[in-house]
C-alpha positions in Angstrom: 104.9 81.3 136.1 106.7 84.4 135.0 109.4 83.9 137.7 109.9 80.3 136.6 110.3 81.5 133.0 112.8 84.1 134.0 114.7 81.5 135.9 114.8 79.0 133.0 115.4 81.6 130.3 118.0 84.3 130.8 118.2 87.3 128.4 121.2 89.2 127.1 121.0 92.3 124.9 117.7 93.8 126.2 119.3 97.2 125.7 119.2 96.7 122.0 115.5 96.1 122.0 114.9 99.1 124.3 117.0 101.3 122.0 115.0 100.3 119.0 111.7 100.8 120.8 112.8 104.3 121.9 112.6 105.3 118.2 108.8 104.9 118.5 108.2 103.0 115.2 107.9 99.4 116.5 110.3 96.5 116.4 110.3 93.4 114.3 112.3 90.8 116.3 113.9 88.7 113.6 114.3 85.1 114.5 114.5 81.8 112.7 113.8 78.1 113.2 116.7 77.8 115.6 116.6 76.3 119.1 113.4 77.1 121.1 112.3 79.8 118.7 108.6 79.5 119.8 109.6 80.9 123.2 111.2 84.1 122.0 108.0 86.1 122.2 106.9 84.5 125.4 110.1 85.4 127.1 109.8 89.0 126.0 106.2 89.1 127.1 107.3 88.1 130.6 109.3 91.3 130.7 106.2 93.4 129.9 106.6 93.8 126.1 103.5 93.8 124.0 104.3 90.9 121.6 102.7 89.5 118.5 104.1 86.6 116.4 103.6 86.2 112.7 102.7 82.6 111.9 101.7 80.5 108.9 98.5 78.9 110.2 97.6 75.3 109.6 94.8 74.7 107.0 92.6 73.2 109.7 91.0 76.3 111.2 90.1 74.5 114.4 93.7 73.6 115.0 94.8 77.1 114.0 92.3 78.6 116.6 93.6 76.2 119.3 97.2 77.2 118.6 96.3 80.9 118.7 94.7 80.4 122.1 97.7 78.6 123.5 100.1 81.3 122.2 97.9 83.9 123.9 98.2 82.0 127.2 102.0 82.3 127.0 101.9 86.0 126.1 101.9 86.1 122.4 99.2 87.5 120.2 99.0 85.8 116.8 99.1 87.5 113.5 98.2 85.0 110.8 100.2 85.3 107.6 97.1 84.6 105.5 95.3 86.4 104.2 98.3 88.5 103.3 96.7 91.9 103.3 95.1 91.4 106.7 98.5 90.2 108.1 100.2 93.3 106.7 97.6 95.6 108.2 98.0 93.9 111.6 101.8 94.2 111.4 101.5 97.9 110.5 99.1 98.5 113.4 101.5 96.7 115.8 104.4 98.9 114.6 102.3 102.1 114.9 101.6 101.1 118.5 105.3 100.7 119.0 105.0 97.0 119.9 107.1 94.0 119.2 106.4 91.5 116.4 108.4 88.3 116.2 109.0 87.3 112.6 110.7 84.1 111.5 113.0 84.9 108.6 114.2 81.5 107.3 111.2 80.4 105.3 112.1 80.3 101.6 110.1 79.8 98.4 110.8 78.0 95.1 109.8 81.0 93.1 108.9 84.7 93.8 110.9 86.6 96.3 114.5 87.9 96.5 117.3 85.7 95.3 119.9 85.6 98.1 122.9 83.5 98.9 122.6 81.2 101.9 125.5 78.7 102.6 126.7 79.1 99.0 123.3 78.3 97.5 120.7 80.6 96.0 117.4 80.7 97.8 114.3 82.9 97.3 113.8 84.9 100.5 110.4 86.4 101.3 110.7 90.2 101.1 108.1 90.8 103.9 110.4 91.8 106.8 112.3 94.4 104.7 109.2 95.7 103.1 107.4 96.3 106.4 110.5 97.8 107.9 110.8 100.3 105.1 107.1 101.2 105.0 106.6 101.6 108.7 110.1 102.8 109.9 110.2 99.8 112.2 113.5 98.5 113.5 114.7 95.0 112.8 116.3 93.5 115.9 117.7 89.9 115.5 117.2 87.4 118.3 117.6 83.7 119.0 117.0 81.3 121.8 119.8 78.9 122.5 120.1 76.0 125.0 122.8 76.2 127.6 124.8 73.3 128.9 122.8 73.2 132.2 119.5 72.8 130.3 118.4 76.4 130.7 117.7 78.7 127.7 119.3 82.0 126.8 117.6 84.6 124.7 120.3 86.6 122.8 119.1 89.9 121.5 121.5 91.5 119.0 121.8 95.2 117.9 119.4 96.5 115.4 120.3 95.6 111.8 121.4 98.6 109.8 119.0 98.8 106.9 119.3 100.9 103.7 116.4 103.3 104.2 117.3 105.6 101.3 114.2 104.6 99.4 111.4 102.0 99.3 112.1 100.4 96.0 113.2 96.9 94.9 116.9 97.6 95.2 116.6 98.6 98.9 114.4 95.7 99.7 116.8 93.2 98.0 119.8 94.7 99.7 118.1 94.6 103.1 117.0 90.9 102.5 120.7 90.2 101.8 121.6 91.7 105.2 118.9 89.6 106.9 120.1 86.4 105.3 123.7 87.2 106.2 122.6 87.5 109.9 120.8 84.1 109.6 123.9 82.4 108.1 126.2 83.9 110.8 123.8 82.8 113.5 123.5 79.2 112.2 127.3 79.0 112.0 127.7 80.3 115.6 125.1 77.9 117.0 125.2 75.0 114.6 124.2 72.5 117.3 
């Protein structure tokens, strides 16, 4: 139940999400494969936020449909990352409605993308979060779900990332992806367990 979820998952930093939503251009909640990341959107939905989650669906469409239905049961509408143009349109619509979209930022490629440093190694980051934020005006608000010593979970919502919004060109996208990757590295260092 919603009350059980609230009891098992506390939230700190809700004011950061509220401040970002007040701007009226939507919020991408930036998370990563840390802790119980699948529950970030569900915990926000319990508090009344309209939440979508961007996912890479499995190739088996029946399994993908089943997973979408389960996510919907726990308050998260699914935006499938493929086909790419449809995913971008759905993200843009969500931002225009001033909703929340949870985006996982730690999926890297072997080629294509933005070269960034992560733990002293160069990785190719997907430029999607920065591109969508610049095109829509959406805020990027980092968040992660960590396990407490008593077995409960805590959703930590951080202040909006300051992005370079001086243009929408490659230099701004690359600079913003560096900021996103720096957040990820700081967060992994802070919660290495």
